[in-house]
C-alpha positions in Angstrom: 8.3 -12.7 0.4 11.0 -11.5 -1.9 9.7 -10.2 -5.3 11.5 -10.6 -8.8 13.6 -7.7 -9.7 11.3 -5.0 -11.5 8.0 -6.7 -10.0 5.8 -4.6 -8.1 3.0 -5.6 -6.0 -0.4 -4.4 -7.1 -2.3 -2.4 -4.6 -5.8 -3.5 -3.6 -8.8 -1.7 -4.9 -10.3 0.3 -2.2 -13.6 -1.9 -2.4 -11.3 -5.1 -1.8 -9.7 -3.4 1.1 -12.9 -2.5 2.9 -14.1 -6.0 2.4 -10.9 -7.7 3.6 -10.7 -5.8 6.7 -14.6 -6.2 7.3 -14.1 -9.9 7.3 -10.9 -9.8 9.3 -12.4 -7.7 11.9 -15.5 -9.9 12.3 -15.4 -13.3 10.8 -13.3 -16.1 12.4 -13.6 -18.6 9.6 -12.1 -15.9 7.1 -9.4 -15.2 9.6 -8.5 -18.8 9.7 -8.6 -18.8 5.7 -6.4 -15.7 5.6 -3.8 -17.1 8.2 -3.4 -20.1 6.0 -3.8 -18.9 2.7 -3.8 -14.9 2.1 -4.3 -15.3 -1.5 -7.3 -17.5 -1.4 -8.9 -14.9 1.3 -8.1 -12.0 -0.8 -9.6 -13.9 -4.0 -12.7 -14.5 -1.8 -13.2 -10.8 -1.3 -12.7 -10.0 -5.0 -8.8 -9.5 -5.5 -7.2 -9.8 -8.8 -3.7 -9.3 -9.6 -2.9 -7.3 -12.6 -0.9 -9.0 -15.0 2.7 -8.7 -14.7 2.1 -7.6 -10.6 3.4 -9.4 -7.8 0.3 -11.3 -6.2 -0.3 -9.6 -2.8 -1.4 -12.9 -1.2 2.1 -13.8 -0.8 3.4 -10.6 0.5 0.7 -10.5 3.1 1.0 -14.2 4.2 1.6 -14.7 7.7 4.3 -17.0 8.9 3.0 -20.3 10.4 4.1 -19.3 13.9 2.3 -15.5 13.8 -0.9 -15.0 15.5 -3.1 -13.1 13.6 -4.0 -9.8 15.1 -7.1 -9.7 17.5 -10.5 -8.4 15.5 -10.5 -5.6 17.9 -6.9 -4.3 17.0 -7.8 -4.6 13.2 -10.8 -2.6 13.8 -9.0 0.0 15.6 -6.3 0.3 13.2 -8.5 0.0 10.2 -7.8 3.7 8.8 -4.0 3.0 9.0 -4.4 -0.4 7.3 -6.5 0.8 4.5 -3.9 3.7 3.7 -1.1 1.0 3.6 -2.8 -1.6 1.6 -4.0 1.0 -1.0 -0.1 2.0 -1.8 2.0 -0.6 -4.0 5.1 -0.3 -2.0 3.3 -1.3 1.4 2.8 -4.9 0.5 5.4 -5.9 2.8 3.0 -5.2 5.7 2.1 -8.8 6.7 3.4 -7.7 10.2 0.5 -5.5 10.5 -1.9 -8.4 10.5 0.1 -10.4 13.1 -0.4 -10.0 16.8 2.2 -8.1 18.6 
């Protein structure tokens, strides 16, 4: 997703990141929601974008043709994903949630 010039994605709060990864690695219904509407899934786990920030949902949204990564891969790569999601410039990482 392209962002407006000067707009920066808001990093996820570490608590939101933990809830997101917990659900993505265990909850099939949540995984379907995340694939369909990443923003709604993030909101469900407590995400709120700061005023003026680019909402993370659009940056994390998978393409309709992408398959979400298996639960085991998300669990295995959890530390890497947590680190990536808590850094503002990393929100171009939807590929990290797609299957290889």
